[in-house]
C-alpha positions in Angstrom: -14.6 -2.2 -14.2 -14.5 0.9 -13.0 -11.1 3.0 -12.6 -11.8 5.5 -10.0 -8.6 7.7 -9.7 -7.5 10.4 -6.8 -5.3 13.3 -6.3 -2.0 12.7 -4.9 -2.3 13.3 -1.4 0.6 13.1 1.4 0.3 12.9 5.0 3.8 13.4 7.1 4.4 10.5 9.9 7.4 12.0 12.1 8.8 8.9 14.2 11.1 10.7 16.4 10.7 12.5 19.0 7.6 14.7 19.6 10.2 17.8 18.7 11.5 16.4 15.8 14.7 17.1 16.8 16.5 13.9 17.2 17.7 13.0 14.4 14.3 11.0 14.1 13.1 9.9 10.5 9.7 11.1 8.5 8.2 8.7 6.6 5.1 9.8 4.2 1.7 8.3 4.1 1.0 7.5 0.3 -3.0 7.8 -0.5 -4.2 5.4 -1.9 -7.2 5.1 -4.3 -9.0 2.0 -6.3 -11.7 1.0 -8.0 -15.1 -0.2 -7.8 -14.5 -4.0 -6.4 -13.9 -4.4 -2.7 -11.2 -6.7 -1.6 -12.0 -9.9 -0.6 -11.6 -10.1 3.2 -10.6 -13.8 3.9 -12.6 -14.7 7.5 -12.4 -17.4 10.1 -15.2 -19.7 10.6 -18.7 -20.4 9.5 -20.3 -18.2 7.3 -22.4 -16.1 9.6 -18.7 -15.1 11.1 -18.1 -12.1 8.2 -18.4 -8.6 8.5 -21.2 -6.3 7.0 -19.2 -3.9 6.0 -15.9 -4.3 4.7 -12.9 -1.4 3.6 -12.6 -0.9 0.0 -8.7 -0.5 0.4 -8.0 -2.4 3.4 -4.0 -1.6 3.1 -2.1 1.6 3.4 1.4 2.2 2.4 3.9 4.3 4.1 7.2 6.0 2.0 10.5 6.0 3.7 12.7 8.2 1.5 15.6 8.4 4.0 16.1 4.4 3.2 14.5 4.5 -0.2 11.2 1.5 1.1 7.6 1.3 1.0 5.9 -0.5 3.6 2.9 -2.0 2.5 0.7 -2.3 5.5 -2.3 -4.9 4.7 -4.5 -4.3 8.0 -6.9 -7.9 7.0 -6.4 -11.1 5.0 -7.1 -10.1 1.2 -5.6 -13.6 -0.4 -3.5 -13.3 -3.6 -2.4 -10.1 -4.4 0.1 -8.5 -6.6 2.1 -5.5 -6.1 3.7 -3.3 -8.9 5.9 -0.7 -8.4 6.7 1.3 -11.8 8.4 4.3 -13.0 7.3 6.3 -16.6 5.3 2.7 -17.3 8.6 0.5 -16.7 8.7 -1.9 -13.5 11.1 -1.4 -10.7 9.4 -4.2 -8.5 6.5 -6.9 -8.6 5.9 -9.5 -6.4 3.1 -12.1 -5.9 1.8 -12.4 -1.8 -0.8 -14.7 -0.3 -2.0 -12.0 2.6 -3.4 -15.0 5.3 -3.5 -12.2 8.0 -3.0 -8.6 8.9 0.9 -8.1 8.2 3.3 -5.7 7.1 5.7 -6.0 3.9 8.7 -3.6 3.5 9.5 -3.2 -0.2 13.6 -1.8 -0.3 13.8 0.2 -3.8 17.1 1.0 -5.4 19.4 3.6 -3.3 19.6 6.8 -5.0 16.0 6.4 -7.2 14.6 9.6 -7.5 11.6 10.5 -9.1 7.5 9.7 -9.6 6.7 5.7 -8.9 3.2 4.4 -8.9 2.1 1.3 -6.5 -0.1 -1.1 -7.7 -2.1 -3.7 -5.6 -4.2 -6.0 -7.2 -6.7 -8.5 -5.5 -6.9 -11.9 -7.0 -11.1 -10.7 -7.7 -10.2 -7.8 -9.2 -9.8 -5.1 -6.8 -7.5 -2.5 -7.3 -5.2 0.1 -5.3 -3.0 2.4 -6.8 -1.1 5.8 -5.2 1.7 8.0 -6.4 5.1 8.9 -4.7 8.3 10.5 -4.7 11.5 10.3 -4.1 
């Protein structure tokens, strides 16, 4: 299995008003990179009902630093997946999920947490995606 690691890239999503002066909050998109194994995309119906092109990483993660939380957004059903968040190699959060439809999972980190973190998501088939973030 070949692992491709990318450069940490942040994008900001302003969830407040267009002016951004109303006390609204900002969420940061965490850039996810992955290996060469695509996540399984579960479909309903017969075998002819599948898509010919699958997104390599049908997952995006938003960091809400003001609430010490992550929103892990699964755009499609990918089946069983493990979510791990670590800091300096020490696991601070771990969960196994069965993603049967597009969904969003909120991960609450300890209030006051700070430093660099790594989020990893691994599918049952060996698909892998990871991203780094800082609080």
